[in-house]
N, C-alpha and C positions, 0 to 999 in steps of 0.2 A: 416479841418484846425486845429480844437481843438485837434484831435488825433495826428496830425503831431507835434503840439507843445508839447503834452505830451510825445511823443517819443523822441523829442529833449531834453526835460527836464530830462527824465529818463536816456538817454545816457550821459548827462552831469553829473548826479548824480553818475552813475557807474564809469565814468572817475575820478571824484573827490575822490570816495571811493578807487579806485585803486591807485591814487596818494598818498592818506593818508596812505594806507597800505604800499606802497613802502617806504614812508618817515620814518615810524616807524620801518620798517624792513631793513633799510639800513645798510650796513657794516660800523662799527665804528672802528674796530681794526682787523688787520690781524696778525696771528701768524704762520710764515712760509707760508704754502699753505692753512691754515685753516682760516675761517672768523668768527668773532664774531659780531653779529648784535645788533642793538638797542633793539630788542625784547629779545634777549638772556640776555642782561644786566638787562632789566626790570624784567624778570622772576627770575633771580638770586637775584636781589634786594628784591623782595617779599619773596623769600625763606630765605635769610639772615635775614631779619627783623623778620620773623616768628620764626626761630630757635634761634635767640639771644634775643628775647623778646623786641626788640626795636620798638617803634612806629615811623613810617616815618612822618616827619614834613617838613614844608618849610625850617626850619633852618638846618636840618641834611640830607635832600635828596641828596644834591650834594656830601657830604662826603661819604654817604652810596653807592651812585651810583659809585663813583670812587673805593670804596672798592670791590663792586660786580664785576666791570670790572677787577680789579687786580686779584681777585680770579679766574676768568675765564681764564685770560692769564696764570696764574700759572698752572691751570688744563690742558690747551692745551699743555704747555711745557712738563708736566709729561706724558700726553697721547701719544704725539708724540715720546717721548723717549722710552716708553714701547712698543708701536706698532712697532717701527723701530727695536727693539731687538727681535721681533717675539713672544712677549707675547700674549697669547690668553685669551680674557676676557670670563669667563664662566658665563652664565646667572644664574646658580644655586647659585653661590657664591654671586652675586649681590642680588638675591631674598632673600637669607638668611639675608643679611644686611638690606633689606627692612622690613623683619619680625621683626628683632631686633628693628628697628626704630619704628615700629608700637607698640611694647611692651612698649617702653619708653614713647610714646605719650599716650598710654592707649587705643588703639583700635585694632581690629582684622586686620590681614594683608590684607584681601580681601576688607577692607573698606578704605585702604590707598589712593587709587586712588580718591575716592569720597572726602576724607578729604582735599587733596591738590587741587582738582578741585574747591571746594567751595571757596578756597583762591586764585584762578586764577594762580595756579602754575602747569605747565605741569609736568607729571611724568618723561619726558626726562631730565628735569632739576635736579630732585631728583636722578635719576639713575646715571647721570654723576657724581654728587657730591659723591655718595656712592661708585661708581666704583673706582674713583681715591683714595678716602679715604682708601679703603680696599686694593687695589692692589699696590699702590705706596710703602708702607713699605715692602710688600712681594717682590716686584721687587728689591728693594735695597738689601735685605737680599740674594736674589738669585744671583744678578749680582755682588755684592761686599760682599761676605761672611765674609771677615775679619772685616767688619764694625760692625757686630753683635757679634764679639768675645769679651768676658769679661775675664779679668785676674782674676784667683781665688785668687791670692795674694792680688789684690786690694780689692776684696770683703772681704777677711779675715781682712785686715787692717781697712776697713770701719766699720766692725762689732765690732772689738775690740775698735775702737774709740768711738762708741756709748756707750759701756760698761764703758769706762773711763769718759764719760761726764754725767753719771747718777746723779752726785752730783750737776749739774748746771741746771738752769731753761731751759725749752724746750718750743719752740714756734710752734704752729700749723699754718702754713702759706699757703696762696694761691697766685698765681702769674698770671699775664698776661704779656707776654714778646713778643716784636716785634723787630726783628733784623734790624740793619742798615748794609746792605751788601756792600754798596759803598757810598762814600761821596755825590754822587748825590741824594741818597735816604733820606738824613738827614731831609729835609723839609717835605717830604710826610709822613715819619714815625712819625715825631713829631706831625703832624696834626692828624694822625690816632690814636696815643695813647692818645692825648688830647680829641678826640671825644669819645673814649671808656671811659675815665675817667669822662667826662661830663655825659655820660649815667649812669655810676655807681652812681654819685652824685644825679641823678634824681630818683634813686631807682631801676636801672637795676640789674638783677640777675648776680652776679659775675660768677657763674658756667656756665651759658649760653653764656655770653660774652667771657669767656675764651675759651670755646669750638669752637667758631666761629672765634675769632681774634688772640688768642695767638699762637705763633709758637714755644713754648717750648715743651719738652717731656711730661710735665704735662697737656697739653691742653685737651687731651681726658678724663682726670679725672676732668675736670672743673677747672684746674689750681692748684689742690691740691698738695702741696709739702710734706705733712706729717709733723711729728714732727721733728724739727731740732734745732741745737744749732746755736746761732748767729755767731759763728766763721766761719760757712760755707758760710756766706753771704759776699759780698763786704763790706769793712769797713764802707763806707758811709751809705749803706742800713742798716747794722747791728745797727749803732748808732741811726737811725731813728726808726727801729722796737722796739728797747729796750724801748723807751719812749711811744710807742703806747698803747692804751687801746683796749680791745677785741671788735671786730667789726669795728675797724677803718681802713681806707685806707691810703696808702701813695699817694702823688702826683706822677706823672710820674718821674722816676729816670733814668738818663743817665748812663748806664754801658759801659764797654769797647766795647761791641758788639751790643748794642741796648738799647731800653727803656723798663722799667718794672714798673708795679704797683703791690704792695704787699697788701694783706689783712690779718690782724691778726684775725684768727678764734678763737683761744684759747691760753691760756698760762698755763703752769703747773710748779709748784715748785718741787724740788727734792723729790721723794718718793710719790708724789701726783698722784692719778689716775683720770680718766675723763670718762664720759659717751661716749665721742667721740672716746674712744679707743675700744668701743664695736664692735665686728664682729658678724654679723647675718648670719644664714642659712635661706633663704627666698624662698617662693613660691608665685609668682604673678599670679593671676587667672583672666582672661579676658572673660567676657560673653557678648553675643549679643542675648538675648532671650526675649520672652515676659514675663510679670510679673509672670504668673502662672508657667512657666517652670523654671524661675530663682528662685522662692520661693521653688520649689521642689528640685532643685539641692542644694541650700544653706542649706536646711533642712538636706539633707544627709551629707553635709560637716561638719556641726556643731556637728554631732554625732561622728566624727573622733577623735581619741585620740593620733594619731601619724602622722608623715609625710608619712609613708608607707601606712597607711590607707587612707589618703587624696589622694595620687597618685593612689591608687587602685580604688577609686570612680571616679576620673577624667578620668581614662583609659576607663571607660564605656561610657564616653561622649566625643567622639573625636572632636566634633564641639566646644568644650571649649578649649581655649588656656591657657597653663601653662608655665611660664618662671621659670626656676630653677637657683638659684644663691646661692652658698654655702659660698661665702666670700664677704659679703656686709658690708662695713665699714661705720659707721655713718658719719664720717667726709667727705665722698664722696657723700652723699645723699642730694637731695633738702631738705630744712628745714622741709617742711610739712610731708615728708615721714620719716625723722629721728624721728620726734616727734611721728608719728603714731606707728612706730615699737618699739620705746622705751617704750610706754605705753601698747603695746599689749602683753598679756601673751603667753608663748610658747604653740604650738598646739591648737591655738584658731583662729577662722576666724574673720577677721576684719569686721567693718561695710563697706557697699558698698561705693566706690568712683565713683560718677556718671559722665559719659561723654555723649556727644550727640550720640556717636556711641555704647554705651553700659555701662557696669559696670565693675569695677576692685575691686578685693579683695586681701588682703595680708594675709599670713600665716607664722608665725615664727616657724621653726623646732627646733631651738636652738640658743644660743648666748654664747659668752665668751668675757671677758675683757682682752685685751692685756696689756703687761707691758710697752708699749711705745718703746720697742726695735724692730726695723724692722728686720724680719727674713732674712736669707741670700738669699733665693729664691727671695724675694721681692727686695732686694738690687740688685741682679743680673739682674732682669728684668728692674729696673729703669736705671741702667747704660747702659744696652743694648739699651733702648729707647733713652737715651741721645746721644749715639754714632750714632744711625740711624738718629736722628734729625740733628746732625751736618753734617753727610754725605749727607743728603737730601739738606741742604743749599748749600753745595759745588757743588752738581750736578746742582741745579737750577741756581747758579751763572754762571756755564759753559754754560748751555743751553741758558740763556739770552744773552750770548755773541755770540753764534754760530747760533742761530735761529733768524731770523729777525722779530722783533715785531714792528709794525707800527700803529700809530693812524691815522685813516682816517677822524676824526672829532675833531675839537679843544676842544670840550666839554669833551673828554675822554682822559685822560693822561695815558701813559704807563710806566712812571718811576717817 
């Protein structure tokens, strides 16, 4: 009798567990023929919170959940557009993106799976994000080659305009921009930009929030717009920025095509130079060794007198990861790295930066201070990215009208 009761109790427990799993993994949104489940949204929420540096609280959970769902819908639209056009996703390209992410986090690529697993984020969530982030701009350039075209006369005009503005103050600005693509989006975008602004006021990192939420061409650079003259901004925004102090944020501003938050990073008077104009050639070294091995390798590296010598030593240790960056701009770095590099002498190994998965060292091969004038190649790249961003918005607007997106749960909104 007792055994029978135990069997019944166990069967009931299994049934309840199955029902619980089914309820958490239920379909909450459909995008065409593809389904987004509650588990998908929760996984993306954790990834979004981690990469943006936002702590999930009872107050912001709903807003962040809606944002996570919105990102998944957009990714599905982009994936369906790419696959319907015959684009083949190459694992090697995605693996390279994973390796770059590992370098930014400060761990070895082989430890990335463990890193995310400890935070309850499946690698499938990370891979989908990186797949779309990498392939979508490539797809637009391939499918719509004229979108990447940049008029040389326009670049020449922009370059000459910079030279003519050298006698005026220049402002180093960062932005977080979220477009309003249709009148029906006004309310949701306003809530989103207000949520981001609230996180910034709480001390959130502008660069991380811009990378996750901004939809301008500067998003990948953490919102960095570079040095600009106020004449390039909308009149309302320009008058606000003119009276800002360094480090200050604007409140969300409504522009013709969306909402923006500006941050004044620095200000420079005519003829004045700034440490933020410094461009570094850097080697980032990541080790996952025991103490004796690490001490032996760093002892070798400290004897090096040049970048070539450093790279020759590291070539003998293939299990040590080295990231090579020859154009690292101070204004695009996290503050702690900018300070570290600014104080580090050329051809000198930094002190160790410790992570749970290992150690990271920095090495400066050289540096130079720019004159604040953006080179033509950089101007050309910026204009191309602006063009691709505008084309991307146009394509997504079309896809949202032609592919049926439906909410299957009232707690998840799709517009």
